[in-house]
VOBA-1610 file (N, C-alpha, C; in pm, whole numbers, padded with zeros to 5 digits, always signed):
BEGIN
Met-01675-01578-02112Met-01655-01437-02076Met-01758-01395-01971Leu-01717-01298-01891Leu-01803-01249-01784Leu-01864-01115-01823Asp-01977-01086-01764Asp-02039-00955-01775Asp-02015-00881-01644Phe-01963-00759-01653Phe-01929-00683-01533Phe-02018-00560-01520Arg-02050-00528-01396Arg-02122-00405-01365Arg-02093-00367-01220Leu-02116-00240-01188Leu-02105-00196-01049Leu-02227-00242-00971Ala-02205-00267-00842Ala-02315-00312-00756Ala-02415-00199-00736Gly-02536-00239-00702Gly-02642-00145-00669Gly-02694-00171-00529Pro-02789-00094-00483Pro-02842-00110-00347Pro-02897-00249-00318Asp-02947-00318-00420Asp-03008-00449-00398Asp-02908-00564-00397Asp-02778-00533-00417Asp-02677-00639-00428Asp-02604-00665-00298Arg-02639-00596-00191Arg-02561-00607-00067Arg-02553-00751-00017Glu-02663-00824-00019Glu-02660-00961+00032Glu-02567-01049-00050Leu-02567-01032-00182Leu-02474-01106-00267Leu-02330-01079-00226Val-02298-00952-00208Val-02162-00912-00174Val-02124-00966-00036Glu-02211-00950+00062Glu-02182-00997+00197Glu-02163-01149+00200Asn-02246-01222+00129Asn-02238-01368+00132Asn-02105-01417+00075Leu-02059-01356-00035Leu-01933-01402-00094Leu-01815-01361-00006Trp-01821-01243+00055Trp-01715-01203+00148Trp-01711-01302+00265Ala-01826-01334+00321Ala-01830-01424+00437Ala-01777-01562+00400Tyr-01800-01607+00278Tyr-01750-01738+00236Tyr-01598-01737+00220Cys-01545-01627+00164Cys-01403-01622+00130Cys-01315-01566+00242Phe-01371-01482+00327Phe-01290-01412+00427Phe-01349-01432+00567Glu-01388-01322+00634Glu-01442-01334+00770Glu-01591-01367+00767Pro-01639-01448+00862Pro-01784-01474+00872Pro-01857-01348+00916Lys-01988-01348+00898Lys-02067-01227+00923Lys-02065-01183+01069Glu-02044-01276+01160Glu-02042-01237+01302Glu-01907-01182+01346His-01806-01186+01260His-01673-01137+01296His-01675-00985+01312Pro-01603-00930+01413Pro-01605-00784+01434Pro-01561-00705+01311Phe-01459-00755+01240Phe-01414-00679+01123Phe-01518-00680+01012Phe-01585-00792+00992Phe-01692-00797+00891Phe-01797-00690+00921Arg-01841-00687+01045Arg-01944-00590+01082Arg-01894-00447+01065Trp-01768-00424+01105Trp-01713-00289+01092Trp-01701-00251+00945Tyr-01649-00341+00861Tyr-01627-00308+00720Tyr-01757-00274+00650Phe-01858-00357+00668Phe-01983-00335+00596Phe-02067-00222+00656Thr-02028-00176+00775Thr-02092-00057+00832Thr-02021+00071+00789Asn-01888+00067+00780Asn-01810+00189+00761Asn-01747+00206+00624Met-01719+00097+00555Met-01643+00107+00430Met-01724+00071+00306Tyr-01818-00019+00320Tyr-01889-00071+00202Tyr-01975+00035+00136Lys-01953+00053+00006Lys-02037+00138-00077Lys-02059+00063-00208Pro-02183+00035-00245Pro-02207-00049-00363Pro-02146+00007-00490Glu-02140+00140-00502Glu-02085+00198-00625Glu-01935+00175-00641Asn-01870+00122-00536Asn-01727+00091-00543Asn-01701-00059-00550Val-01803-00138-00575Val-01787-00283-00586Val-01819-00326-00729Leu-01723-00391-00793Leu-01741-00440-00930Leu-01779-00587-00925Leu-01891-00621-00987Leu-01943-00757-00988Leu-01924-00819-01125Gly-01883-00947-01126Gly-01870-01022-01250Gly-01970-01136-01253Phe-02051-01142-01359Phe-02157-01243-01369Phe-02131-01337-01488Arg-02165-01461-01468Arg-02167-01560-01575Arg-02308-01619-01580Glu-02378-01591-01689Glu-02516-01640-01706Glu-02602-01601-01585Asp-02594-01477-01548Asp-02675-01419-01440Asp-02639-01469-01301Asn-02533-01545-01289Asn-02487-01592-01158Asn-02359-01517-01120Leu-02353-01468-00996Leu-02234-01397-00951Leu-02114-01491-00949Ala-02009-01454-01022Ala-01889-01537-01030Ala-01773-01478-00950Cys-01764-01345-00943Cys-01650-01282-00875Cys-01683-01136-00848Leu-01603-01076-00762Leu-01620-00933-00733Leu-01492-00876-00676Ala-01482-00743-00679Ala-01370-00670-00620Ala-01421-00537-00567His-01367-00495-00453His-01400-00366-00393His-01293-00265-00435Leu-01333-00156-00498Leu-01241-00051-00544Leu-01252+00069-00451Asn-01194+00056-00334Asn-01211+00159-00231Asn-01129+00284-00265Pro-01192+00401-00265Pro-01119+00524-00298Pro-01024+00566-00187Tyr-00902+00596-00225Tyr-00798+00642-00134Tyr-00724+00759-00198Lys-00643+00824-00119Lys-00545+00918-00171Lys-00408+00875-00119Ile-00311+00867-00209Ile-00176+00836-00166Ile-00083+00948-00210Asn+00024+00964-00135Asn+00124+01065-00166Asn+00236+00998-00245Val+00254+01039-00369Val+00360+00986-00455Val+00456+01100-00489Arg+00576+01090-00440Arg+00678+01193-00467Arg+00627+01333-00431His+00560+01342-00315His+00513+01469-00259His+00395+01529-00336Thr+00323+01446-00409Thr+00199+01488-00474Thr+00089+01390-00436Val-00028+01444-00402Val-00140+01360-00361Val-00218+01316-00484Leu-00236+01184-00498Leu-00305+01127-00613Leu-00427+01048-00568Pro-00538+01058-00640Pro-00652+00970-00612Pro-00627+00832-00668Val-00651+00730-00589Val-00630+00592-00633Val-00745+00506-00582Ser-00751+00385-00634Ser-00837+00282-00576Ser-00748+00181-00505Tyr-00788+00145-00385Tyr-00725+00035-00312Tyr-00816-00085-00335Val-00770-00179-00416Val-00852-00294-00452Val-00839-00399-00343Val-00951-00432-00278Val-00954-00530-00170Val-01068-00628-00195Gly-01067-00735-00118Gly-01179-00828-00120Gly-01204-00892-00255Leu-01097-00918-00333Leu-01116-00992-00457Leu-01161-01134-00423Ala-01276-01170-00471Ala-01335-01299-00432Ala-01400-01364-00552Thr-01386-01496-00560Thr-01452-01573-00666Thr-01543-01677-00603His-01657-01697-00665His-01751-01798-00616His-01688-01935-00634Pro-01702-02025-00535Pro-01637-02157-00545Pro-01678-02236-00668Ala-01799-02215-00717Ala-01843-02290-00835Ala-01787-02233-00965Ala-01723-02117-00957Ala-01675-02052-01079Ala-01523-02041-01084Arg-01453-02102-00990Arg-01308-02086-00984Arg-01239-02161-01097Arg-01120-02111-01128Arg-01039-02156-01241Arg-01094-02093-01369Gly-01019-02110-01474Gly-01064-02057-01602Gly-01030-01911-01625Gly-00931-01857-01551Gly-00887-01720-01577Gly-00975-01610-01525Leu-01059-01641-01425Leu-01147-01538-01372Leu-01069-01421-01311Gly-00957-01453-01245Gly-00880-01348-01179Gly-00833-01242-01277Gly-00778-01285-01389Gly-00730-01190-01489Gly-00843-01106-01547Gln-00958-01170-01572Gln-01073-01095-01625Gln-01122-00991-01524Leu-01125-01029-01396Leu-01171-00935-01293Leu-01075-00817-01280Leu-00945-00845-01282Leu-00848-00737-01271Leu-00854-00645-01393Ser-00869-00703-01511Ser-00878-00622-01633Ser-01000-00531-01629Ala-01114-00587-01588Ala-01236-00506-01578Ala-01221-00398-01471Ser-01152-00430-01362Ser-01129-00330-01257Ser-01043-00215-01310Leu-00940-00247-01387Leu-00856-00143-01446Leu-00936-00053-01540Gln-01025-00112-01617Gln-01109-00031-01706Gln-01196+00065-01625Glu-01251+00018-01515Glu-01335+00105-01432Glu-01251+00215-01368Met-01131+00183-01322Met-01046+00285-01261Met-00999+00387-01365Lys-00973+00341-01486Lys-00938+00434-01595Lys-01055+00529-01621Arg-01177+00475-01621Arg-01295+00559-01640Arg-01304+00666-01532Arg-01255+00634-01413Arg-01258+00730-01302Arg-01142+00829-01306Gly-01057+00817-01406Gly-00948+00912-01422Gly-00827+00885-01337Gln-00810+00763-01289Gln-00697+00729-01202Gln-00579+00676-01285Gly-00458+00709-01240Gly-00339+00664-01310Gly-00270+00547-01246Ile-00292+00529-01114Ile-00225+00425-01036Ile-00328+00363-00943His-00307+00237-00905His-00386+00182-00795His-00299+00090-00712Ile-00349+00054-00594Ile-00273-00030-00502Ile-00354-00153-00465Leu-00282-00259-00427Leu-00345-00387-00393Leu-00250-00462-00301Met-00302-00512-00189Met-00223-00597-00100Met-00241-00742-00142Pro-00134-00807-00189Pro-00150-00943-00243Pro-00145-01050-00135Ser-00232-01148-00147Ser-00218-01266-00061Ser-00102-01351-00110Lys-00077-01348-00240Lys+00036-01418-00301Lys+00084-01333-00418Ala+00201-01273-00404Ala+00247-01177-00506Ala+00260-01242-00643Gly+00303-01368-00648Gly+00325-01433-00776Gly+00201-01438-00863Phe+00084-01451-00802Phe-00039-01454-00881Phe-00059-01322-00954Tyr-00032-01212-00885Tyr-00058-01080-00943Tyr+00054-01032-01035Gln+00176-01081-01013Gln+00287-01037-01097Gln+00265-01070-01244Gln+00201-01182-01272Gln+00175-01217-01412Gln+00079-01119-01479Tyr+00008-01040-01398Tyr-00087-00943-01451Tyr-00036-00798-01442Gly+00093-00780-01420Gly+00150-00646-01422Gly+00160-00576-01289Tyr+00154-00651-01180Tyr+00166-00595-01045Tyr+00306-00624-00990Glu+00365-00528-00919Glu+00492-00549-00851Glu+00485-00488-00711Leu+00558-00548-00620Leu+00561-00500-00481Leu+00644-00372-00472Tyr+00581-00264-00434Tyr+00656-00140-00415Tyr+00686-00115-00267Cys+00620-00186-00179Cys+00643-00163-00036Cys+00658-00295+00038His+00773-00314+00099His+00794-00418+00199His+00803-00350+00335Gln+00787-00428+00439Gln+00808-00378+00574Gln+00901-00473+00648Trp+00967-00419+00749Trp+01032-00507+00846Trp+00924-00570+00933Arg+00940-00696+00964Arg+00858-00758+01068Arg+00953-00801+01179Glu+00938-00738+01294Glu+01028-00761+01407Glu+00958-00846+01512Thr+01029-00945+01564Thr+00975-01032+01668Thr+01081-01048+01776Leu+01055-00991+01893Leu+01153-00995+02001Leu+01086-01039+02131Pro+01155-01123+02210Pro+01104-01154+02344Pro+01094-01025+02427Leu+00990-01015+02506Leu+00972-00894+02586Leu+01091-00868+02678Glu+01152-00974+02729Glu+01265-00957+02820Glu+01383-00887+02751Glu+01394-00903+02618Glu+01507-00843+02546Glu+01485-00696+02514Leu+01367-00644+02544Leu+01340-00504+02513Leu+01401-00408+02614Arg+01441-00457+02730Arg+01482-00369+02840Arg+01594-00274+02798Leu+01691-00324+02722Leu+01805-00242+02683Leu+01772-00141+02573Leu+01651-00149+02517Leu+01613-00064+02404Leu+01512+00042+02444Thr+01492+00064+02573Thr+01382+00149+02619Thr+01429+00289+02657Asp+01333+00378+02674Asp+01357+00514+02724Asp+01257+00539+02837Arg+01308+00568+02956Arg+01222+00581+03073Arg+01180+00725+03099Ser+01217+00817+03012Ser+01184+00958+03036Ser+01053+01000+02970Val+00988+00908+02899Val+00864+00943+02827Val+00742+00911+02913Gln+00627+00957+02866Gln+00500+00928+02932Gln+00409+00857+02831Tyr+00304+00792+02885Tyr+00215+00713+02801Tyr+00070+00756+02819Gly-00006+00732+02715Gly-00150+00756+02721Gly-00223+00659+02630Phe-00352+00648+02650Phe-00440+00564+02567Phe-00521+00653+02473Val-00546+00603+02355Val-00651+00659+02270Val-00772+00568+02286Asn-00880+00622+02337Asn-01001+00542+02355Asn-01123+00608+02292Ser-01097+00710+02208Ser-01206+00780+02139Ser-01154+00831+02006Thr-01241+00833+01905Thr-01201+00888+01776Thr-01171+01037+01784Asp-01219+01103+01889Asp-01193+01246+01905Asp-01046+01275+01934Gln-00967+01172+01965Gln-00824+01190+01992Gln-00738+01164+01869Trp-00799+01165+01752Trp-00729+01132+01628Trp-00608+01220+01603Tyr-00611+01344+01649Tyr-00505+01439+01617Tyr-00371+01401+01680Tyr-00374+01326+01792Tyr-00247+01278+01849Tyr-00175+01189+01748Leu-00249+01098+01687Leu-00191+01003+01593Leu-00150+01074+01464Ala-00234+01165+01418Ala-00206+01235+01293Ala-00075+01313+01300Ala-00047+01374+01415Ala+00075+01453+01430Ala+00199+01366+01413Val+00196+01246+01469Val+00310+01154+01459Val+00322+01102+01316Tyr+00211+01060+01259Tyr+00210+01002+01125Tyr+00262+01101+01021Glu+00223+01227+01031Glu+00266+01327+00933Glu+00417+01347+00939Lys+00475+01344+01057Lys+00620+01359+01067Lys+00691+01234+01017Tyr+00635+01117+01047Tyr+00697+00991+01006Tyr+00702+00980+00854Thr+00596+01024+00786Thr+00584+01005+00641Thr+00636+01123+00559Ala+00689+01226+00623Ala+00719+01352+00554Ala+00810+01334+00434Arg+00903+01241+00438Arg+00999+01225+00328Arg+00978+01095+00251Leu+00861+01036+00264Leu+00836+00906+00202Leu+00746+00920+00081Ser+00734+00810+00006Ser+00648+00805-00112Ser+00559+00682-00104Gly+00440+00693-00161Gly+00351+00578-00169Gly+00261+00559-00050Tyr+00264+00650+00047Tyr+00186+00630+00169Tyr+00045+00689+00155Ala-00046+00638+00237Ala-00184+00686+00234Ala-00195+00821+00303Val-00267+00912+00242Val-00297+01042+00302Val-00422+01024+00388Arg-00409+01054+00516Arg-00519+01033+00611Arg-00575+01166+00659Asp-00701+01190+00633Asp-00768+01308+00686Asp-00842+01269+00815Glu-00916+01363+00872Glu-00985+01335+00998Glu-01081+01217+00986Ala-01158+01212+00878Ala-01253+01102+00861Ala-01181+00968+00853Ser-01068+00966+00782Ser-00990+00843+00771Ser-00936+00799+00907Trp-00884+00895+00983Trp-00833+00861+01116Trp-00944+00806+01206Arg-01059+00865+01198Arg-01169+00816+01281Arg-01206+00672+01244Arg-01203+00639+01114Arg-01230+00501+01073Arg-01122+00407+01125His-00996+00448+01113His-00886+00363+01162His-00900+00337+01312Ile-00929+00441+01387Ile-00941+00425+01532Ile-01059+00337+01567Asp-01172+00359+01504Asp-01290+00274+01527Asp-01259+00128+01501Ala-01194+00101+01388Ala-01163-00037+01351Ala-01069-00100+01453Gln-00968-00025+01496Gln-00873-00081+01592Gln-00936-00105+01728Leu-01016-00010+01777Leu-01076-00026+01909Leu-01179-00138+01913Ala-01228-00181+01796Ala-01320-00294+01791Ala-01249-00425+01825Glu-01117-00428+01808Glu-01043-00554+01828Glu-00923-00540+01920Gly-00883-00417+01956Gly-00761-00403+02034Gly-00748-00267+02099Asn-00624-00221+02113Asn-00593-00100+02188Asn-00501-00008+02108Ile-00491+00117+02154Ile-00401+00215+02093Ile-00327+00286+02205Ala-00194+00280+02202Ala-00110+00349+02300Ala-00037+00464+02231Val-00016+00572+02306Val+00056+00689+02255Val+00171+00720+02350Val+00287+00754+02293Val+00404+00795+02371Val+00416+00947+02362Phe+00437+01011+02477Phe+00451+01157+02483Phe+00590+01194+02535Asp+00646+01298+02476Asp+00765+01364+02528Asp+00719+01499+02579Gly+00690+01508+02708Gly+00622+01624+02760Gly+00478+01623+02709Ala+00438+01730+02642Ala+00302+01735+02587Ala+00295+01691+02442Glu+00411+01658+02383Glu+00416+01627+02240Glu+00406+01477+02215Pro+00310+01432+02133Pro+00306+01291+02096Pro+00420+01259+02000Ile+00495+01153+02028Ile+00610+01119+01943Ile+00605+00975+01892Ala+00504+00898+01931Ala+00491+00760+01882Ala+00354+00707+01919Tyr+00309+00606+01845Tyr+00186+00536+01882Tyr+00191+00395+01826Ala+00108+00308+01881Ala+00099+00170+01834Ala-00045+00121+01845Phe-00090+00049+01743Phe-00213-00029+01747Phe-00172-00171+01783Tyr-00236-00230+01885Tyr-00193-00364+01926Tyr-00308-00444+01983Gln-00285-00576+01991Gln-00383-00669+02047Gln-00316-00754+02154Leu-00386-00774+02264Leu-00344-00865+02370Leu-00428-00992+02361Gly-00389-01092+02441Gly-00472-01213+02447Gly-00399-01341+02416Gly-00272-01333+02384Gly-00194-01453+02357Gly-00050-01429+02397Pro+00036-01529+02379Pro+00177-01511+02415Pro+00248-01406+02331Thr+00198-01382+02208Thr+00257-01280+02121Thr+00167-01156+02118Ile+00222-01042+02157Ile+00152-00914+02145Ile+00180-00861+02005Arg+00076-00846+01926Arg+00094-00807+01785Arg+00053-00661+01764Cys+00140-00587+01697Cys+00112-00448+01662Cys+00084-00440+01512Ser-00032-00389+01476Ser-00064-00373+01335Ser-00019-00237+01281Glu+00010-00143+01370Glu+00069-00015+01328Glu+00161+00033+01439Phe+00282+00072+01399Phe+00388+00106+01493Phe+00464+00223+01431Val+00435+00346+01478Val+00482+00467+01410Val+00543+00562+01512Tyr+00651+00627+01475Tyr+00717+00720+01566Tyr+00781+00833+01485Ser+00787+00950+01545Ser+00845+01067+01479Ser+00990+01089+01519Ala+01037+01017+01619Ala+01175+01027+01665Ala+01214+00892+01725Tyr+01344+00862+01725Tyr+01388+00734+01780Tyr+01350+00722+01927Lys+01346+00834+01996Lys+01301+00832+02136Lys+01160+00775+02146Gly+01077+00804+02047Gly+00942+00749+02045Gly+00941+00598+02029Lys+01029+00547+01942Lys+01036+00401+01927Lys+01081+00337+02058Lys+01183+00393+02121Lys+01228+00338+02249Lys+01117+00346+02354Gly+01038+00453+02346Gly+00926+00463+02437Gly+00824+00353+02417Leu+00793+00321+02291Leu+00700+00211+02263Leu+00756+00078+02313Leu+00884+00054+02289Leu+00942-00072+02335Leu+00940-00080+02487Gly+00960+00034+02554Gly+00948+00035+02699Gly+00806+00008+02745Tyr+00710+00061+02674Tyr+00569+00037+02706Tyr+00538-00112+02700Phe+00584-00178+02596Phe+00554-00321+02583Phe+00641-00407+02675Tyr+00759-00359+02710Tyr+00839-00429+02811Tyr+00762-00441+02942Asn+00680-00342+02971Asn+00599-00344+03094Asn+00479-00437+03085His+00465-00510+02974His+00356-00607+02958His+00405-00751+02972Arg+00514-00771+03045Arg+00571-00906+03054Arg+00478-01004+03123Ser+00385-00954+03204Ser+00290-01045+03268Ser+00173-01080+03176Gln+00166-01013+03059Gln+00054-01035+02967Gln+00096-01095+02834Gly+00223-01123+02820Gly+00271-01182+02696Gly+00417-01221+02708Glu+00467-01284+02605Glu+00606-01329+02603Glu+00688-01262+02494Val+00622-01229+02383Val+00691-01181+02264Val+00616-01060+02209Leu+00691-00964+02155Leu+00632-00851+02084Leu+00663-00865+01935Gln+00561-00847+01853Gln+00580-00849+01707Gln+00520-00721+01648Trp+00598-00654+01566Trp+00550-00531+01503Trp+00610-00516+01363Asn+00542-00435+01282Asn+00591-00402+01149Asn+00632-00255+01146Glu+00732-00223+01063Glu+00765-00083+01041Glu+00837-00068+00907Gly+00855+00057+00866Gly+00913+00085+00735Gly+01057+00039+00723Leu+01096+00007+00599Leu+01231-00044+00574Leu+01340+00060+00601Arg+01304+00187+00606Arg+01408+00287+00629Arg+01466+00277+00769Asp+01396+00212+00862Asp+01447+00199+00999Asp+01570+00108+00999Gln+01676+00152+01063Gln+01800+00076+01072Gln+01838+00040+01215Ser+01748+00063+01309Ser+01783+00041+01450Ser+01794-00106+01486Tyr+01754-00195+01394Tyr+01772-00338+01420Tyr+01919-00373+01440Arg+02007-00288+01392Arg+02151-00312+01410Arg+02188-00313+01558Phe+02105-00252+01641Phe+02139-00237+01782Phe+02060-00332+01871Tyr+01986-00426+01811Tyr+01912-00522+01891Tyr+02010-00616+01962Pro+01974-00666+02080Pro+02065-00754+02154Pro+02102-00881+02077Asp+02009-00935+01999Asp+02035-01057+01923Asp+01985-01036+01781Gly+02075-01004+01690Gly+02035-00977+01553Gly+02023-01099+01465Lys+02039-01218+01523Lys+02036-01340+01442Lys+01895-01384+01407Lys+01799-01344+01485Lys+01663-01391+01462Lys+01564-01281+01497Gly+01445-01296+01446Gly+01339-01202+01477Gly+01333-01080+01387His+01420-01075+01285His+01421-00961+01194His+01405-01014+01053Glu+01290-00982+00990Glu+01263-01034+00856Glu+01186-00932+00775Thr+01186-00951+00644Thr+01109-00863+00557Thr+00973-00925+00528Met+00874-00839+00512Met+00737-00881+00486Met+00687-00809+00361Pro+00654-00882+00254Pro+00594-00816+00137Pro+00460-00757+00175Phe+00436-00632+00136Phe+00317-00565+00188Phe+00222-00516+00079Met+00267-00432-00013Met+00173-00368-00105Met+00229-00365-00247Thr+00142-00395-00343Thr+00176-00377-00484Thr+00120-00244-00534Gly+00190-00189-00632Gly+00140-00073-00705Gly+00122-00113-00850Arg+00026-00051-00917Arg-00006-00091-01054Arg-00044+00032-01135Ile+00012+00042-01255Ile-00027+00149-01345Ile-00166+00119-01401Val-00257+00214-01386Val-00389+00204-01448Val-00383+00258-01590Asp-00321+00374-01605Asp-00310+00439-01736Asp-00175+00509-01743Val-00093+00473-01841Val+00043+00524-01851Val+00045+00676-01858Lys-00030+00733-01948Lys-00028+00878-01967Lys-00074+00951-01841Thr-00183+00906-01781Thr-00235+00972-01661Thr-00134+00965-01547Ala-00072+00848-01528Ala+00023+00831-01418Ala+00145+00920-01436Leu+00203+00921-01556Leu+00327+00995-01576Leu+00306+01146-01580Glu+00186+01189-01614Glu+00159+01332-01614Glu+00111+01383-01479Ala+00083+01292-01386Ala+00032+01332-01255Ala+00143+01359-01154Ile+00258+01292-01169Ile+00363+01306-01068Ile+00453+01424-01102Pro+00518+01483-01000Pro+00611+01593-01025Pro+00750+01540-01060Tyr+00829+01624-01121Tyr+00967+01590-01156Tyr+01059+01701-01106Asp+01185+01667-01090Asp+01284+01767-01051Asp+01288+01878-01156Lys+01277+02002-01112Lys+01270+02113-01207Lys+01401+02137-01280Thr+01510+02076-01232Thr+01637+02090-01303Thr+01651+01988-01415Val+01558+01892-01423Val+01565+01787-01525Val+01489+01832-01649Gln+01558+01836-01761Gln+01497+01867-01891Gln+01532+01750-01983Glu+01443+01654-01995Glu+01476+01531-02066Glu+01358+01482-02149Lys+01390+01395-02246Lys+01288+01324-02322Lys+01333+01180-02337Val+01242+01088-02316Val+01273+00947-02333Val+01157+00879-02404Val+01190+00788-02496Val+01090+00711-02569Val+01097+00568-02518Phe+00984+00515-02476Phe+00984+00382-02416Phe+00865+00299-02465Ala+00888+00169-02473Ala+00784+00074-02512Ala+00735+00002-02388Val+00604-00004-02372Val+00542-00068-02255Val+00463-00189-02302Asn+00472-00295-02223Asn+00386-00412-02245Asn+00297-00431-02123Asp+00166-00442-02146Asp+00070-00462-02039Asp-00015-00584-02074Pro-00011-00690-01991Pro-00080-00814-02027Pro-00232-00807-02022Ile-00290-00710-01948Ile-00437-00710-01933Ile-00501-00573-01957Ala-00423-00474-01996Ala-00478-00341-02025Ala-00417-00293-02156Asp-00485-00322-02268Asp-00425-00298-02398Asp-00397-00151-02426Trp-00467-00060-02358Trp-00443+00082-02380Trp-00306+00126-02329Asn-00242+00043-02247Asn-00108+00074-02197Asn+00002+00013-02281Thr-00031-00074-02373Thr+00070-00139-02457Thr+00098-00051-02579Gly+00226-00018-02598Gly+00263+00067-02711Gly+00388+00145-02681Val+00419+00239-02769Val+00538+00323-02756Val+00495+00464-02715Phe+00559+00515-02612Phe+00524+00646-02556Phe+00649+00734-02551Ala+00629+00863-02566Ala+00736+00961-02548Ala+00702+01047-02427Leu+00793+01048-02329Leu+00778+01131-02210Leu+00875+01247-02219Ser+00822+01368-02216Ser+00905+01489-02214Ser+00888+01557-02078Val+00999+01590-02014Val+00997+01654-01882Val+01061+01791-01893Lys+00988+01893-01847Lys+01039+02030-01849Lys+00973+02108-01736Asp+01055+02182-01662Asp+01006+02267-01553Asp+00922+02189-01452Gly+00960+02065-01427Gly+00893+01984-01326Gly+00765+01918-01371Ile+00731+01930-01499Ile+00605+01875-01551Ile+00635+01775-01662Gly+00562+01664-01661Gly+00577+01562-01764Gly+00464+01568-01865His+00497+01542-01990His+00397+01535-02096His+00420+01406-02174Val+00313+01330-02196Val+00323+01198-02259Val+00241+01195-02386Glu+00302+01139-02491Glu+00231+01117-02617Glu+00263+00977-02669Arg+00165+00915-02730Arg+00193+00793-02806Arg+00270+00833-02932Thr+00357+00744-02977Thr+00436+00776-03094Thr+00463+00651-03177Thr+00473+00671-03305Thr+00519+00564-03396Thr+00638+00613-03475Asp+00683+00734-03443Asp+00787+00798-03524Asp+00927+00775-03469Ala+00938+00733-03344Ala+01070+00723-03283Ala+01093+00582-03229Ala+01218+00540-03234Ala+01254+00410-03179Ala+01262+00419-03027Ala+01215+00316-02960Ala+01216+00316-02814Ala+01355+00288-02761Ala+01403+00377-02673Ala+01532+00354-02607Ala+01517+00261-02488Val+01393+00244-02441Val+01365+00163-02323Val+01247+00072-02353Thr+01257-00053-02314Thr+01144-00146-02318Thr+01119-00191-02176Ile+00996-00171-02129Ile+00969-00191-01987Ile+00832-00253-01966Pro+00823-00358-01883Pro+00691-00410-01846Pro+00616-00307-01760Val+00485-00313-01765Val+00406-00213-01693Val+00431-00220-01542Gly+00461-00339-01489Gly+00489-00350-01345Gly+00615-00277-01305Ser+00720-00286-01388Ser+00844-00214-01360Ser+00824-00064-01368Leu+00739-00021-01460Leu+00712+00122-01471Leu+00650+00176-01342Ala+00564+00098-01279Ala+00505+00141-01152Ala+00611+00160-01045Leu+00713+00073-01042Leu+00819+00087-00943Leu+00899+00214-00966Leu+00919+00252-01092Leu+00987+00379-01122Leu+00903+00497-01077Val+00775+00494-01110Val+00686+00606-01077Val+00679+00626-00926Leu+00661+00518-00852Leu+00647+00528-00706Leu+00778+00556-00636Gly+00891+00524-00701Gly+01021+00547-00643Gly+01080+00429-00569Ala+01018+00313-00583Ala+01065+00195-00509Ala+01195+00140-00562Ala+01224+00161-00690Ala+01347+00113-00753Ala+01389+00214-00858Asp+01518+00217-00889Asp+01562+00302-00998Asp+01591+00217-01121Ala+01616+00284-01232Ala+01630+00213-01359Ala+01749+00118-01360Gly+01858+00157-01293Gly+01975+00071-01288Gly+01945-00062-01220Glu+01872-00056-01110Glu+01833-00179-01040Glu+01743-00265-01127Leu+01644-00203-01192Leu+01552-00280-01275Leu+01624-00343-01393Gln+01721-00273-01449Gln+01800-00333-01558Gln+01880-00453-01506Phe+01940-00439-01389Phe+02020-00548-01332Phe+01937-00673-01312Tyr+01811-00655-01272Tyr+01723-00769-01245Tyr+01638-00808-01366Asp+01681-00764-01485Asp+01613-00800-01611Asp+01468-00755-01613Lys+01439-00642-01550Lys+01303-00589-01547Lys+01283-00474-01645Leu+01387-00440-01719Leu+01374-00349-01832Leu+01498-00366-01920Thr+01486-00330-02046Thr+01600-00327-02136Thr+01615-00185-02188Val+01740-00147-02214Val+01766-00008-02248Val+01883+00000-02346Thr+01880+00098-02434Thr+01987+00120-02529Thr+02036+00263-02518Gly+02159+00286-02564Gly+02213+00421-02568Gly+02216+00487-02432Lys+02171+00610-02427Lys+02173+00688-02303Lys+02042+00678-02226Gly+01959+00582-02265Gly+01828+00570-02201Gly+01835+00547-02052Leu+01937+00470-02007Leu+01947+00441-01863Leu+01976+00568-01784Asp+02074+00646-01830Asp+02106+00770-01759Asp+01986+00865-01755Thr+01912+00869-01865Thr+01794+00956-01870Thr+01691+00913-01767Leu+01663+00783-01760Leu+01567+00732-01662Leu+01613+00758-01519Gln+01743+00744-01494Gln+01794+00768-01360Gln+01768+00912-01317Arg+01780+01005-01409Arg+01757+01146-01374Arg+01608+01175-01359Ile+01525+01113-01443Ile+01382+01142-01438Ile+01316+01079-01316Phe+01358+00955-01282Phe+01292+00879-01174Phe+01393+00841-01066Pro+01437+00934-00982Pro+01528+00896-00872Pro+01456+00808-00771Lys+01532+00721-00710Lys+01476+00631-00609Lys+01445+00707-00481Thr+01341+00664-00411Thr+01306+00723-00281Thr+01253+00614-00189Asp+01242+00643-00062Asp+01189+00544+00033Asp+01037+00539+00023Cys+00983+00418+00022Cys+00838+00398+00012Cys+00783+00336+00140Tyr+00659+00369+00169Tyr+00593+00317+00289Tyr+00442+00325+00270Ile+00373+00226+00321Ile+00228+00232+00336Ile+00189+00127+00440Asn+00082+00154+00514Asn+00039+00058+00617Asn-00113+00050+00623Glu-00176+00048+00506Glu-00322+00034+00501Glu-00354-00114+00481Trp-00447-00165+00561Trp-00478-00308+00560Trp-00609-00340+00490Tyr-00687-00241+00453Tyr-00817-00266+00391Tyr-00858-00146+00308
//
């Protein structure tokens, strides 16, 4: 068994050394940026075996919008194990200890970008957000462009409001996305300008699209590609079409709600899905009482949850919904109409899947009218997030 504690001021070298071993070396621009702008010892959980550091995780505080309500969450990044301590179930112990710490902080949900989803699924994590990954030759972009727009560069964090205006319109009807304030935007811009560029598309004086991208190889890669109108997307494609002397191919990610791939010149290749982010219930009661519900729904459902690494989530719960508010109690008096793994419950809460889909894929079992009740309580919605750290 491991002993866990939060890092202190004297632990920075330990944390940096393990990050450098597992991820980027210390001289890498992102390493320097992360440990200058993001690292806070009180958000790093350390696991020790006999006074030797065995593993750690960074529990970075974020806010995400879930069904039009802003929730505090931890974005768990930088899960790392010391090479001498690998194997033996360290990952599960680290995740369990992280959940305990997040529960102590009063959080109901957290997010994690998996390097391999299968590893985390056994511990109650499920992918709530995929993205399209598009790869098109620059020459093929010509038919997809709009020549009536104008372009500009973001070269200072003081221009954050151009990006924020586009992002807010893009995410207005989505769930699961990160809420970005001025400080967050300044960090994003700083991080991007350390390694690449930021272009903005304008329709007159109004910003309608932007992209974070890197040059330097045959493939121009965009790590963020956001637009408030289809004209903005065409403007971005036109911008990169004008880079034919600096690359051969454009690759970008965007939300699954986009359907414009139907109009690409060659739909046989270059269009694929990319698993992006998992969501995880930290505490069943906190999560279900934090999100809003349709005020026309007046329902009660009793469900049994199984959680492989957080025993406080395993049991039978009764959720009552009235006037848009949910109330959760543990119960031993009623039979569960629904049996659901904790990972599937996260997909319902975030809106990534509805109960009918989860039943079809054997991700929950239901009796009586339980399915119809869940469908009314947890309608499906489009999900999106594009946070990389």
